[in-house]
C-alpha positions as CSV (number, residue, x, y, z in Angstrom):
1,M,45.8,-8.4,31.4
2,S,47.4,-11.6,32.7
3,E,48.4,-14.5,30.6
4,K,45.7,-16.7,32.3
5,E,42.9,-14.4,31.2
6,A,43.9,-14.3,27.5
7,P,43.1,-17.9,26.6
8,G,39.6,-17.6,28.0
9,K,38.9,-14.5,26.0
10,L,40.3,-16.1,22.9
11,A,38.1,-19.1,23.3
12,H,35.1,-16.8,23.8
13,A,35.9,-15.0,20.5
14,K,36.1,-18.3,18.7
15,G,32.8,-19.3,20.1
16,A,31.2,-16.0,18.9
17,Q,32.7,-16.6,15.5
18,K,31.2,-20.0,15.2
19,S,27.8,-18.6,16.4
20,A,28.0,-15.9,13.7
21,K,28.7,-18.5,11.0
22,S,25.8,-20.6,12.0
23,I,23.5,-17.5,12.0
24,T,24.8,-16.7,8.5
25,K,24.1,-20.2,7.3
26,K,20.6,-20.1,8.7
27,A,19.9,-16.8,6.9
28,A,21.2,-18.2,3.6
29,K,18.9,-21.2,3.9
30,K,16.0,-19.0,4.6
31,A,16.7,-16.7,1.7
32,A,17.1,-19.7,-0.6
33,A,13.7,-21.0,0.5
34,R,11.9,-17.7,-0.5
35,P,10.6,-17.5,-4.1
36,S,12.2,-14.8,-6.2
37,P,10.2,-11.7,-7.0
38,R,10.3,-12.7,-10.7
39,A,8.5,-15.9,-9.9
40,D,5.5,-14.0,-8.5
41,K,5.0,-11.7,-11.5
42,A,2.3,-13.7,-13.3
43,D,0.6,-14.5,-10.0
44,G,0.7,-10.9,-9.0
45,E,-1.1,-9.8,-12.2
46,S,-3.7,-12.5,-11.9
47,A,-4.3,-11.4,-8.3
48,V,-4.8,-7.8,-9.4
49,L,-7.2,-8.9,-12.1
50,A,-9.1,-11.1,-9.7
51,K,-9.5,-8.1,-7.3
52,I,-10.7,-5.9,-10.1
53,A,-13.2,-8.5,-11.2
54,A,-14.6,-8.7,-7.6
55,M,-15.2,-4.9,-7.5
56,L,-18.7,-3.4,-7.9
57,E,-19.4,-2.0,-11.4
58,P,-18.3,1.6,-11.3
59,Y,-15.1,0.7,-9.5
60,R,-14.5,-2.3,-11.7
61,A,-14.5,-0.1,-14.8
62,M,-12.2,2.4,-13.2
63,G,-9.9,-0.4,-12.1
64,E,-9.7,-1.9,-15.6
65,R,-8.9,1.4,-17.1
66,L,-6.2,2.1,-14.5
67,H,-4.7,-1.3,-15.0
68,A,-4.6,-0.8,-18.8
69,I,-3.0,2.7,-18.3
70,I,-0.4,1.3,-15.9
71,K,0.5,-1.6,-18.2
72,A,0.9,0.8,-21.2
73,S,2.9,3.3,-19.2
74,A,5.2,0.9,-17.4
75,P,5.6,-2.2,-19.5
76,A,8.6,-3.3,-17.3
77,L,6.1,-4.0,-14.5
78,S,4.3,-6.7,-16.5
79,K,5.9,-10.1,-17.4
80,Q,5.1,-9.8,-21.1
81,G,6.7,-6.4,-21.5
82,S,9.8,-7.0,-19.4
83,A,13.1,-7.4,-21.2
84,R,14.7,-9.0,-18.1
85,S,12.4,-12.0,-17.7
């Protein structure tokens, strides 16, 4: 490689590094804009209860029983039973 080619390749590498930094900054901004999974917990349960309420009667009863079983079996899935919230 000649000495004349090296500066051009170095400049290209610096440009790529700046581009990677800008992409990383954009990704960080996008991640900060997203709500955390913990913020959705109460909304998630109310959405499930709303879907169960909209079901026809035989399915609604089954949905309510399943919801109660799941809450009792896995309390970490509900906001009230979670030690981390």
